[in-house]
N, C-alpha and C positions, 0 to 999 in steps of 0.2 A: 503492500499498500505507499509506502514511501517515497518509493519506485516512481507508483504513478503518479503519485500527487509531483513530488519534484519536475516528470515530464508536463505533468497541465501548467506547474509556474510557469517553468521554461516557453511553453507554448504561449500565453499569454501572457508572456514579457516580450514574445517579438508580432506579437498579433499586431500591436498599434502603429510600430512600425512598417506596415504592409504598405503605406505610401509608395508610390513608384514616384523618385526624383531624378532619376537616371536619363540619359538625352541621350546618347550613343549607344548605338545599337550596340556595341564591346561589357557597356554598362547594363544594357537592359539582358545580356544573353547572363552573361556573371552573375547580377542579379534572380534571375529566373534558373541558373544551374544551383542557388543556394535556395529558391525555393523546390524545384524538384528534390535535393536532398530533405525538406522539411515533410513535404509531400509524401516521402515514401517513410519518412518516420512513423510519420502518423497514423499512415496503411497500416505499419508495420504492427505498433502500439494497438492500431482496433481491432487488428486481426488476435493478440495475444489475447486483450481484453474479450472478444469473444470468444475466443478459447476456456477461458478461466470462469466466463459467466456458464456456459453446455456444462463442465465439470462438477462447475456446485447445483446446475440442476441436475445433472445425472447424482449428487450425494444426494439434494431433495429429495429426492424422488425412493433411491433408498432409505433413506431416514424414513419416509413416512409410511411405507410399510414397516419397517421396526417398531415407530409409534402405533402405529392400526393392532400389531400385534400385542406390543406392552398393553395397550389399552383394553386389547378384548382377555389379557390374561386378565388383570386385573378387575374386569368385571368380572370374569369366572370365581377370581379368589372373593367378594365382595357377594358371591351368591352363595358361593359356598360357606362362610363366616355366617350367614341369613341364614342358611337352612341349619348350621350347627347352632345355632342360641335359639333356632324353634327347637330341636332335638331338646337342646338342655332344657327349653320350658316345662316341652311334654315330659320332659324324666323328670323332669319338681314334679310336677303335678302326678305323677304315675308311683313318684313316693311318696309324696302325701297321704294318695290313696294307698299303697300300702300301708305304711305307718297306721293309718287310721281301720284298715281290718282287722289289721294286727291288735290294734288298742281294742278291736269290741271284740273281739277272738275271746283275748285278757277276760276282758268283763264277763264275759257266761262262761267261760272256767274257774274265774272267782266263785263269779254264783255258786256254780256246782259245791266248787270246794269250799263253802259257808253251808252251805244244805247240808253234803255229806258230814261235816263236822257238828252241824246242830243236830243233825237223828242220827252220827256214831255209831254204834255195833247194832245196834236196835233197827234201824234202816236195814239191813242188812237181810236181819233176822225178819220184819216184816214182810222182803222181799221172799222171801223160802217161806215163809208160815202163809203165804198170799196164793203162792202156786197151787194150782191143783194133782200137778204131779212130780217125781223127781224131774221129768223130761221139760217140766215145764222152768224147774230152778236153774236146770242148767242153761235152762237157753236163757231167762232172763238175769242170770250172775254174765254169763257170754256178753249180753249186750252191755251191761254194764261195762264190761271192762272192755268191749271195743267202742263204745263212750270215750276211756279213757284213752282209748289208741291212737281215736281219731282228734280227739285235742289234741295228744301230743305231736303227733305228723302232721296234725293244721298248724299248730306253736312253728313247727320246722321249716314248714312251706313259706309261712308267713314271711316267719324272720332270716329267712336267706331269698325272696321276693326281695326285702327291704335289703340287703347286703349287694344283691343285683345292679338293685338299680340308686342306690348310692355310690356304687365301680362305676358304673356309666355317668352318672355324674359328674364325678371327677374325672375321668377321661375324659367328656365333653367340654370341662371346663378347660383342659390340655390341650385340648385340641383349639377352641377358642384363641387362648394368649399366643398358642404357635401361629396361627391363621392371620389372627390381629397382624400379628410381628413381619409376617410375608406380604400379606398389603397395605404397611405400611414402606417394607423396603419397595415395592412395586408401583406404589405412588413417589413415591421419592425416585428412581427409576424416570417413572413418566416425564416428569417434572425437570428431569433434566437434557429427559432426551428433545424436551418441546423448548428446553430453554437455548438447547444448542443450535433447534431447526430456527428459532427466528434469528442467530446471528446470521447463518446461512442466507435467509431470507434478506438479512440486510447488508451483509455480503455483496450479492448480486442485487439490488436493491443501487450500493455505491458504483459500482461495477458497471449497468444502466447508464448511473448521470456521469460516471469517466468517459464513456463509451459514446455520448451524446454530446458532452463537451469534443474530442476526437473529432468526431463530427463535423461541429459546430466549427472547427479552424479546418479542418481538409476542407473542409465548403469555402472557406475564408483564402486558404492558402491557394485553391485554384481556382478561384475568380482576381487574383493578382494574376495568378500563373499568365490567364486567358488575354489576362490588361495588359499583359509585359507579351505576348504574343502579338495580339491586335497592334501594339506602338509599333514592335518590330516591323510586322507590316507596312505599318502607314507610313514608317522611316526607308524602309525598301524602296517601298510603291514613289515617294519622294527622291528618292537617292536616283530610281530607275528613272525619275521623270527628268532630274538633273543633270542625267550624263544621257540622256539624247538630246536635250538641251545643248547638251557642249559637244555633243559630239557632232550635233549642224553647225555649232560656231565656229569647232576647230575644223571642219570642211571650207566653210567660208574664208576662215583665218587662212587658208593652207597646210593645217596639220595632215598628216597619217592619221588614216582610220584602218586598223588591220583584220584580216582573218588568219589567224595561222591556218595554215595548209594540211598541218602535219609535220614535227619536226623528232628529234630524239628524247627531246625534253618537253617537256609540259609544260602550259600556258602559265605562269606561277599569280595573273590575277583572274582568277574566273569570273569569266560574263562582261569584262569591261578589259575591249582592245586597244585604244586612244594612244598611239603612242605618241606625245607632247617631245619627245625629242629623243632622235635617234642617236644612234652608234655613230663616230667620227667628229669633224669639227664642222665648231657651232655655233652663235652668236654666246658673246658673255650673255647670262641672266642679269648679272651686273654689272654699270658701266661699260665699258668702247672694247671693242676690239673681238679676236678670237680665243674658243680654245679646241685642245681636245674632249671629248665625250667618252667616258672609257662604257660606255652600257647602252641602255635604253631608259627613259623615263614612262611610265605606264601612268597616267591620268584615273583614280577612283577613290570616292569621295575616303574621309577616313572612316574608320576601324571597319571595312573591307575587308573580307582575310585574303591573306597571305599564304601561296601551297609550295610547298618543294617540288622544283620544278623536277626534281630525280634522286632515287632515297639515295640515303651516305647517312654520315656520322657532323654533327652540329661540333665547330671548331672556333667559333667565336658567336656571343650571344652575349649583347651589350652596346656599349657604346663605343663611338668609331669615328672620332673626328667629326669632321664634315659632314659623313653619311648621316650623322646622327644615331639610332638606336638601329643597330645592324645583324642582321644575320650572317653570316655565311658556313655551307656544309661543304665538305670533300666527298666527292662523288667515288674517286679510286682512278687510277689511269691519270692523277695528275690534273686534273678536272676537278674545278669549285665553280659556286656560283655562291653571291654576294647581291643580299634583297638590302636596301638603304632607305633612310628616310621614315623606319617604322615608327607609330605613335604606341607599341606596346609588342614585347617579343612574347612567344609561350611558348618554346624552347631552352633548353640549358647547351651548355656546353658538354660532349660526352655523350649527346642521346642520340639515341640512330631514328630515324624519321625514313617515311618512306613515302616515294612518288606518290603527293596529290593531299600530304597531309598538311592541315595550317598549321604553322609558323610564328607570324605575326599577322600584327592588324595597318593599314594603311594609318599614315602619318604626315606629319610636314618637319623630323624632330631634324636637327643637323643645319647644314646652308640647303634652304628649301626656299623656293616659292608658292608651294602651295602642294594639299595631299595629291601626295603621289607614289608609286613604288620605282627605285631604281635598282633597275637592273642588271647584276654582272654577268659574264661565265669569264672564268681564267683559265687558262692551259701552264702548269710549272711557274703560276706565282703571275702569269704576263697575261692581262688582258684579249680577248678576243672578242670578234662581231659574234653579237648573242642570234643573232637573226639566222641563222643557219639551224642554230642549236633546237629552234621555236617553229620553225616550218615560216618564215616571212623574212 
């Protein structure tokens, strides 16, 4: 989360600076390149954030199932507890009834004992005397003994029933305590699960807010990128209009407009073929008299791309006397090319460049009367006419 916050802070620090203040194509392209980096970064963060959201949503789905199962467990435990409490209440009622039955039986038994005590031995004698026969005596005595045995057996049964119910009540109380403990554990676990689920939902909400901010930043970066593209196109359209006007003016003034027919080297200023000064003797740009011009001058708007006429190694990139900002490339076999008066060099000494790679931008540095490229070809250090190499 700290990383996300840091990125968001960086983005919203950059966004107020999206005002496009560059004027040249070179500056606009540099700003556009920086914007493209920001766009790629934001798109990457959007993708990562969405992945995190998807992972959290999967965890939320799984936790929902766990919570549902835990809730069902708690519900079943609660039902078990309720059922056990009901069983306990029923057992307590049964115990009271057993105690009541035992008490009533004991009262009847005590009543008979009191009667027998009052009658004493005469009571048995009376039973014998009232008998019609010896067999009747035996029957009467057996009945009296049977009643005694019955009282004894009934007493034992009632005592056992009371003890059994009491034992059951004890077990039910222990079970209630255990079920209540289990219920507390399950309730606490359910609370923990629901709290964790809430945190997951909160994280998802925060990530969705971050993703929304990324989307806002991305749209603004893309809009700024489109504005730069439109500005570059307008500038190039204007440059093309001026180029055509300049060509027309150059023709009226007798300057040469060349179309390369194909040489061993590539034309160094793509799309611009106005040669404002050729190779050889010419009038000095300043003052009077003539001078020998060691290359050709190709007119083009400031910031126009300059490309390598042939593949090779950069042996100079920097200020070079009256040439101003200059690039010199060594191509082998003693052949080098020179590109002078640049506004900006894009290569460094030691760089390998391929034929057609952009190496600099048109400028007017050094001793120059306006934006153009001074292009030279040298063999073993001596300048030669570039025309045959360029097919002009």
